[in-house]
C-alpha positions in Angstrom: -10.5 27.6 70.4 -12.5 24.4 70.6 -13.4 22.2 73.5 -13.5 18.7 72.2 -15.4 16.2 74.3 -14.3 12.6 73.9 -16.7 9.7 74.5 -15.8 6.0 74.3 -18.6 3.5 73.5 -18.9 0.0 72.2 -21.5 -1.8 70.1 -22.1 -4.0 73.2 -23.5 -0.9 75.0 -20.6 0.1 77.2 -20.0 3.9 77.6 -17.2 5.6 79.5 -17.5 9.0 81.1 -16.9 11.9 78.7 -13.8 14.1 79.2 -12.7 17.3 77.4 -9.6 18.6 75.8 -9.0 22.1 74.5 -7.7 22.4 71.0 -6.7 25.7 69.5 -7.1 24.8 65.8 -10.5 24.9 64.0 -9.6 22.0 61.7 -7.4 18.9 62.2 -7.0 15.6 60.5 -8.5 12.6 62.4 -4.9 11.3 62.7 -3.8 14.4 64.6 -6.9 14.4 66.8 -6.2 10.8 67.8 -2.6 11.6 68.4 -3.4 14.5 70.7 -6.0 12.5 72.6 -3.5 9.6 73.1 -0.7 12.0 74.2 -3.0 13.6 76.7 -4.1 10.2 78.1 -0.6 8.9 78.3 0.7 12.0 80.0 -2.1 11.7 82.6 -1.4 8.0 83.0 2.3 8.3 83.4 2.0 11.2 85.9 -0.8 9.5 88.0 -0.2 7.3 90.9 -3.5 5.4 90.8 -4.7 3.6 87.7 -6.2 6.0 85.1 -9.8 5.9 84.2 -9.3 5.7 80.5 -6.9 4.8 77.7 -7.9 4.4 74.1 -5.2 1.8 73.6 -3.9 -0.3 76.6 -0.2 -1.1 77.1 0.9 -4.4 75.7 1.8 -7.3 77.9 5.4 -6.8 76.7 5.4 -3.2 77.8 4.0 -4.3 81.2 6.6 -7.0 81.5 9.5 -4.7 80.5 8.3 -2.3 83.2 8.5 -5.2 85.7 5.0 -4.8 86.8 2.0 -7.2 86.9 -0.6 -6.4 84.3 -3.5 -6.2 86.7 -2.5 -4.0 89.5 0.5 -1.8 89.2 0.9 1.6 87.6 3.0 1.2 84.4 4.6 3.7 82.1 3.1 3.8 78.6 4.9 4.8 75.4 2.7 7.4 73.6 4.2 6.8 70.1 3.5 3.1 70.4 -0.1 3.8 71.5 -0.6 6.1 68.6 0.7 3.5 66.1 -1.6 0.8 67.7 -4.6 3.2 67.5 -4.0 4.0 63.9 -3.7 0.3 63.1 -6.9 -0.5 65.0 -8.7 2.2 63.1 -7.6 1.0 59.7 -8.6 -2.6 60.6 -12.1 -1.4 61.7 -11.5 -2.0 65.4 -13.3 1.3 66.0 -15.1 4.1 64.1 -15.0 7.7 65.0 -18.0 10.0 64.9 -17.5 13.8 65.0 -20.8 15.2 66.0 -23.2 13.0 63.9 -20.7 12.5 61.0 -18.5 9.3 60.7 -14.9 10.1 59.7 -13.7 7.3 57.4 -10.0 8.1 56.8 -7.2 9.1 59.2 -6.2 12.0 56.9 -9.8 13.4 56.6 -10.1 16.8 58.2 -12.7 17.5 60.8 -14.1 20.8 61.8 -13.8 21.6 65.5 -16.4 23.9 66.9 -16.7 25.3 70.4 -18.4 22.1 71.8 -17.5 19.3 69.5 -18.2 15.7 70.7 -16.0 13.0 69.3 -17.2 9.4 69.8 -14.9 6.5 69.5 -17.1 3.5 68.9 -15.4 0.2 69.5 -16.7 -2.5 67.2 -17.4 -5.8 69.0 -17.5 -8.9 66.7 -20.6 -10.9 66.7 -20.3 -14.5 68.1 -21.4 -17.4 65.9 -21.6 -15.5 62.6 
């Protein structure tokens, strides 16, 4: 069993607190790793009364509106499948890169080895202004 630690960073220098998830397999595709991360986050979010501290992908304004809640304040239910689809799309459009240990994973279907204390970094790419 592996304990995978997730860290979110951005090229602008922001870093969120790390959090861990136990995974029983020794190898998973990046797609499955992202799916499990999002399902865990969404489950915590939907069960929580205060706002959660993290989400790889945020609910859309349409989801917030359909839930009848203002975007800024209220707790809103999030659809995990929609969030997985958005994350996969963002990855394929280079919205973020994923590092497992010190290795960049380049394709969603690439398999990653999960060791006892694997760190997975989601690095959000921030576009440069002015080009």
